[in-house]
C-alpha positions in Angstrom: 10.7 -119.4 30.1 12.8 -117.2 27.7 10.0 -117.9 25.0 7.4 -116.9 27.5 9.0 -113.5 28.5 9.7 -112.9 24.9 5.9 -113.3 24.3 5.1 -110.9 27.0 7.4 -108.2 25.6 5.6 -108.5 22.4 2.5 -108.1 23.6 3.2 -105.4 26.1 4.4 -103.5 22.7 1.3 -101.8 21.7 0.8 -100.6 25.2 4.2 -99.0 25.3 3.8 -97.4 22.2 0.2 -96.1 23.2 1.6 -94.6 26.2 4.6 -93.1 24.3 2.3 -91.4 22.3 0.1 -90.4 24.8 2.4 -88.6 27.1 4.4 -87.1 24.2 1.4 -85.4 22.8 0.4 -81.6 23.3 -3.3 -81.9 24.6 -3.6 -78.3 25.8 -3.2 -76.1 22.3 -1.8 -72.5 22.4 -4.9 -71.2 20.6 -7.5 -71.6 17.9 -8.0 -70.2 14.8 -11.9 -70.0 15.1 -12.3 -69.3 19.0 -16.0 -68.4 18.3 -16.8 -71.9 18.0 -16.3 -72.8 21.0 -19.7 -71.1 22.1 -21.3 -73.8 20.5 -20.0 -76.1 23.2 -23.0 -75.3 25.1 -25.0 -77.4 22.8 -23.6 -80.8 23.9 -23.2 -79.1 27.4 -27.0 -78.9 27.7 -27.5 -82.2 26.0 -25.5 -84.0 28.7 -27.2 -82.0 31.7 -30.2 -83.2 29.9 -29.5 -86.8 29.6 -28.4 -87.3 33.2 -31.0 -84.9 35.1 -34.2 -86.1 32.7 -36.3 -88.6 34.6 -38.3 -90.1 31.7 -36.9 -93.0 31.7 -39.3 -95.0 33.5 -42.8 -96.9 32.2 -45.2 -97.6 34.9 -46.5 -101.0 34.7 -49.2 -102.4 37.0 -47.6 -105.4 38.6 -49.1 -106.3 42.1 -46.7 -107.2 44.8 -43.4 -107.6 42.3 -40.3 -106.8 43.6 -38.4 -104.5 41.5 -34.6 -103.3 41.6 -33.4 -99.4 41.5 -31.0 -100.4 38.4 -28.5 -98.1 39.2 -25.8 -99.7 37.6 -27.8 -100.6 34.3 -29.1 -96.5 34.5 -25.4 -95.5 34.7 -24.3 -97.7 32.0 -27.0 -96.6 29.6 -26.5 -92.4 30.3 -22.9 -93.2 29.5 -23.4 -94.7 26.4 -26.4 -92.2 25.6 -23.6 -89.2 26.4 -21.4 -90.4 23.6 -23.1 -88.7 21.4 -22.9 -85.5 22.9 -19.1 -85.9 23.7 -18.5 -86.4 20.1 -20.3 -83.7 19.2 -18.1 -81.3 21.6 -15.0 -83.2 20.0 -16.2 -82.0 16.4 -16.9 -78.7 18.0 -13.0 -78.8 19.2 -11.7 -79.4 15.9 -14.1 -77.2 14.1 -12.3 -74.4 16.3 -9.0 -74.7 14.9 -6.7 -75.6 17.8 -2.9 -74.7 17.1 0.1 -75.3 18.6 3.5 -73.5 18.5 6.1 -75.2 16.5 9.6 -75.5 17.3 11.8 -72.3 16.8 13.7 -73.2 13.5 17.3 -71.7 13.3 18.4 -70.0 10.6 22.0 -69.7 9.1 22.7 -66.0 8.3 24.3 -66.1 4.9 27.5 -64.7 4.7 28.4 -63.2 1.1 32.1 -63.9 -0.1 33.9 -62.4 -3.1 36.6 -64.0 -4.2 39.2 -61.3 -5.7 41.8 -63.6 -7.8 45.0 -62.0 -9.2 45.6 -63.4 -12.6 48.9 -60.8 -13.9 51.7 -62.4 -15.3 53.3 -62.8 -12.0 50.8 -65.6 -11.1 52.5 -68.0 -13.2 55.7 -68.2 -10.7 56.1 -71.7 -9.4 54.6 -72.1 -5.7 54.8 -75.8 -4.5 54.2 -78.1 -7.4 52.2 -75.9 -9.6 52.1 -72.1 -9.9 50.4 -69.5 -7.6 47.1 -69.3 -9.3 46.7 -73.2 -9.3 47.6 -72.8 -5.4 45.4 -70.2 -4.8 42.4 -71.9 -6.5 43.0 -74.9 -5.3 42.8 -73.5 -1.8 39.9 -71.4 -2.6 37.7 -74.8 -4.0 38.8 -76.2 -0.2 37.8 -73.1 1.4 34.2 -73.5 -0.1 33.6 -76.9 1.6 34.0 -75.0 5.1 31.3 -72.8 4.4 28.6 -74.7 3.3 25.5 -72.5 2.9 27.1 -68.9 2.4 27.2 -66.9 -1.1 30.6 -66.9 -3.1 31.1 -64.9 -5.7 34.2 -64.7 -8.1 36.5 -61.7 -9.7 39.7 -62.2 -11.8 41.6 -59.1 -12.2 44.4 -57.9 -13.7 45.2 -54.4 -15.3 41.1 -55.1 -15.9 38.6 -56.2 -13.6 36.1 -59.2 -14.9 33.3 -60.3 -12.3 33.3 -64.0 -13.7 30.7 -65.6 -11.3 27.9 -63.6 -9.5 27.6 -64.6 -5.6 25.6 -67.6 -5.5 25.3 -70.6 -2.9 26.1 -72.9 -6.0 29.7 -73.4 -5.7 29.9 -75.4 -8.9 30.6 -72.3 -11.1 33.6 -71.5 -9.1 35.1 -75.0 -9.0 34.7 -75.3 -13.1 36.1 -72.1 -13.4 40.1 -72.7 -13.1 40.8 -73.6 -16.7 39.2 -71.0 -18.1 41.0 -67.8 -16.5 44.3 -69.3 -16.0 47.1 -66.4 -16.5 48.6 -67.9 -19.8 45.2 -67.8 -21.1 44.2 -64.2 -20.1 44.2 -61.4 -22.6 47.1 -59.2 -22.8 45.1 -56.1 -20.9 45.4 -58.5 -17.8 48.9 -58.0 -17.3 49.0 -55.7 -14.8 47.9 -55.4 -11.4 45.2 -53.0 -10.4 44.1 -54.0 -7.0 42.3 -50.9 -5.9 40.1 -51.2 -9.2 39.4 -54.8 -8.4 38.3 -54.3 -4.7 35.8 -51.2 -6.0 34.6 -53.6 -8.1 33.9 -56.4 -5.5 32.8 -53.5 -3.3 29.9 -52.7 -5.7 29.1 -56.7 -6.1 28.3 -56.7 -2.2 26.7 -53.8 -2.1 23.9 -55.6 -4.1 23.1 -57.8 -1.3 20.1 -56.6 1.0 21.4 -58.9 3.5 24.1 -61.1 5.4 27.8 -60.5 6.1 30.4 -59.2 3.7 33.2 -60.2 2.9 36.3 -59.9 0.1 39.1 -62.4 -0.1 42.0 -60.8 -1.9 44.7 -63.2 -3.6 47.5 -61.5 -5.3 51.1 -61.4 -5.6 52.0 -57.7 -6.4 51.8 -54.6 -5.4 49.5 -51.8 -7.2 50.2 -48.3 -8.4 46.3 -47.5 -8.0 46.7 -47.5 -4.2 49.1 -44.9 -3.5 48.8 -41.4 -2.8 45.7 -42.5 0.2 43.9 -44.3 -2.3 44.5 -47.4 0.2 42.8 -45.7 3.0 39.9 -44.2 1.1 39.2 -47.6 -0.4 39.3 -49.3 2.8 36.9 -46.6 4.6 34.5 -47.0 1.8 34.3 -50.5 2.1 34.1 -50.1 6.0 31.0 -48.0 5.3 29.3 -50.7 4.1 30.3 -53.3 6.6 33.0 -55.1 4.1 35.6 -56.6 5.8 38.8 -57.5 3.6 40.9 -60.3 4.1 44.2 -60.4 1.6 46.5 -63.1 1.0 50.3 -62.0 -0.4 50.8 -65.1 -2.3 54.8 -64.3 -3.2 58.2 -64.3 -1.0 58.5 -60.8 -0.2 57.0 -58.6 2.3 53.3 -57.3 1.8 52.9 -54.2 0.1 52.0 -51.7 3.1 48.8 -50.4 1.4 47.1 -53.9 1.5 47.9 -53.8 5.4 46.0 -50.7 5.5 43.1 -51.9 3.8 42.6 -54.9 5.8 43.2 -53.5 9.2 40.9 -50.5 8.4 38.1 -53.2 7.4 38.5 -55.6 10.4 40.0 -58.3 8.3 43.7 -59.2 8.2 46.3 -60.3 5.7 48.5 -63.5 5.2 51.9 -64.3 3.7 51.9 -67.9 3.0 55.4 -69.7 2.3 54.3 -73.0 0.8 50.3 -74.6 -0.1 50.1 -76.3 2.9 50.2 -72.6 4.6 47.9 -71.4 2.3 45.0 -73.8 3.0 45.8 -72.9 6.6 45.2 -69.3 6.1 41.8 -70.1 4.8 41.0 -72.3 7.4 42.0 -69.8 9.6 39.8 -67.1 7.7 37.2 -69.6 8.4 37.5 -69.5 12.1 37.7 -65.7 12.3 34.5 -65.0 10.2 31.9 -67.5 11.9 28.5 -67.8 10.4 25.7 -66.5 12.3 23.0 -68.4 13.4 19.3 -66.7 13.7 16.5 -68.2 16.1 13.3 -67.6 14.0 10.0 -67.3 15.5 8.2 -70.6 15.9 5.1 -70.9 13.6 1.6 -71.9 14.4 0.9 -75.4 13.7 -2.6 -77.2 13.0 -3.3 -79.6 15.8 -6.1 -82.0 14.8 -4.8 -85.5 15.0 -5.0 -86.1 18.9 -8.6 -84.6 19.0 -9.3 -86.6 15.4 -8.4 -90.2 17.1 -10.5 -89.2 20.0 -13.5 -88.7 17.9 -12.7 -92.0 15.9 -12.7 -93.8 19.7 -16.1 -92.2 21.0 -17.7 -92.9 17.3 -16.7 -96.6 17.3 -17.9 -96.9 21.1 -21.2 -95.3 19.8 -21.4 -98.1 17.3 -20.6 -100.7 19.8 -23.4 -99.8 22.3 -26.0 -99.3 19.6 -25.8 -103.1 19.5 -27.7 -103.7 22.8 -26.7 -100.8 25.1 -29.4 -98.2 25.0 -32.5 -97.4 26.9 -35.5 -98.8 25.5 -39.2 -98.4 27.3 -40.2 -102.1 27.1 
């Protein structure tokens, strides 16, 4: 009995697959590329009407006293067989009209342009956890890259001078490979100071060149900056806010965050953090990721050609025509 049941399941599998295909196919198209071709459907319609309405099938044979049947069943079968070419022509015209359906709307992730602005002044060599402030910062940035897969990232190093090290790109390998090259110990002497205002304006210029997507600067520094005094902090904040740029600050030092950094981050819609250890620094980047979620846009559904089900119907009717030609056809003798 189990063997018989297994055989029945195997035999019913093709029917189950066929039923699944038929029920899941969209049979009514959403439109046609060449709707004028549908006017030619009058030709197969007239052929079908002629096949079933004509009365020229019979051949009179003079036979006396011989019974004859009406031949309704035979006539119907032959009429169906003769209708197949006209139906096949209708299927071909339907395909030539170019049926189309609407594909599924595609969700497109809106790219966020994120510019890292990292301080490489001499103070960034100070101890922070098991390494330096610079080491902890770059390690946390590398982890942040994994959170934001699909976004565009750029990297700017600064001291008294600004260096746009890596342009905005979705390929994060350049940023991941950069820490050894711009360590504060290896930086030229003119990177010794801290010019945060100059660095932020440079990052702003980079982000302004991006025509679409959100814009964000993540400032990593351990000091204050003289070029933010005298109201320059508010001016820089307004210029960033006018371009829709949010500034997030990470003050990686054991003293209070400079007031100017608080002003810039608050005016642009960002926030400043003061992590005390590498674990807190990693948590800060996760928090920034949660505050600036990637936007998902729903794109318009695309029109797709819809030939396959009708092509299979045409193949079936063509096969029936071939089978009927072996004997199920009208002959006058």
